[in-house]
C-alpha positions in Angstrom: 0.0 0.0 0.0 1.3 3.4 -0.8 0.7 6.9 0.8 0.7 10.0 -1.2 1.0 13.5 0.3 0.0 16.1 -2.1 0.0 19.9 -1.9 -3.4 21.2 -3.9 -5.7 24.4 -4.4 -8.9 22.5 -3.6 -10.5 25.1 -1.4 -13.9 23.4 -0.4 -15.5 20.0 0.5 -17.6 20.0 -2.7 -14.5 20.4 -5.0 -12.9 17.6 -2.9 -15.8 15.3 -3.2 -15.9 15.5 -6.9 -12.0 14.8 -7.0 -12.4 12.0 -4.8 -15.1 10.4 -6.6 -13.2 10.8 -10.1 -10.1 9.3 -8.5 -12.0 6.5 -6.9 -13.2 5.7 -10.5 -9.6 5.4 -11.7 -7.5 4.2 -8.9 -7.7 1.5 -6.0 -7.9 3.9 -3.1 -8.5 2.9 0.4 -8.5 6.2 2.0 -8.5 9.7 0.8 -8.5 12.8 3.1 -8.1 16.6 2.7 -7.1 19.2 5.4 -8.9 22.5 4.2 -7.5 24.4 7.2 -3.8 23.8 6.1 -2.5 26.7 3.7 -1.3 23.8 1.3 -4.8 22.1 1.1 -3.0 18.8 1.8 -4.6 15.9 0.3 -3.4 12.3 1.7 -4.2 9.3 -0.3 -3.6 5.6 0.7 -4.0 3.0 -1.8 -2.9 0.1 -3.8 -1.1 0.5 -7.1 -1.0 4.2 -7.2 1.7 6.1 -8.8 2.1 9.8 -7.6 2.7 11.0 -11.2 -0.6 9.6 -12.4 -2.7 10.8 -9.7 -1.0 14.3 -9.8 -1.7 14.4 -13.3 -5.3 13.3 -13.0 -6.0 16.0 -10.2 -4.4 18.7 -12.5 -6.6 17.4 -15.4 -9.6 18.2 -13.1 -8.4 21.8 -13.0 -6.5 21.9 -9.9 -3.0 22.6 -9.0 -1.4 19.5 -7.5 2.3 18.7 -6.6 3.8 16.0 -4.5 5.0 16.8 -0.7 7.9 15.0 0.7 6.8 12.5 3.5 
């Protein structure tokens, strides 16, 4: 199982729900959370067979900024 920690510009729970649902359709995600209070709007994703570059690319294709943060 992999854990990704991503910096985003997702600003509200509705946008996060949309992103989460779209990611669930494409990846084997066990858990996905966001900290909307954090200045980096940190998204944490735990799943099987997920590649950071693929997930970052997906989130960017949904219209949001996204980059990997170090563990």
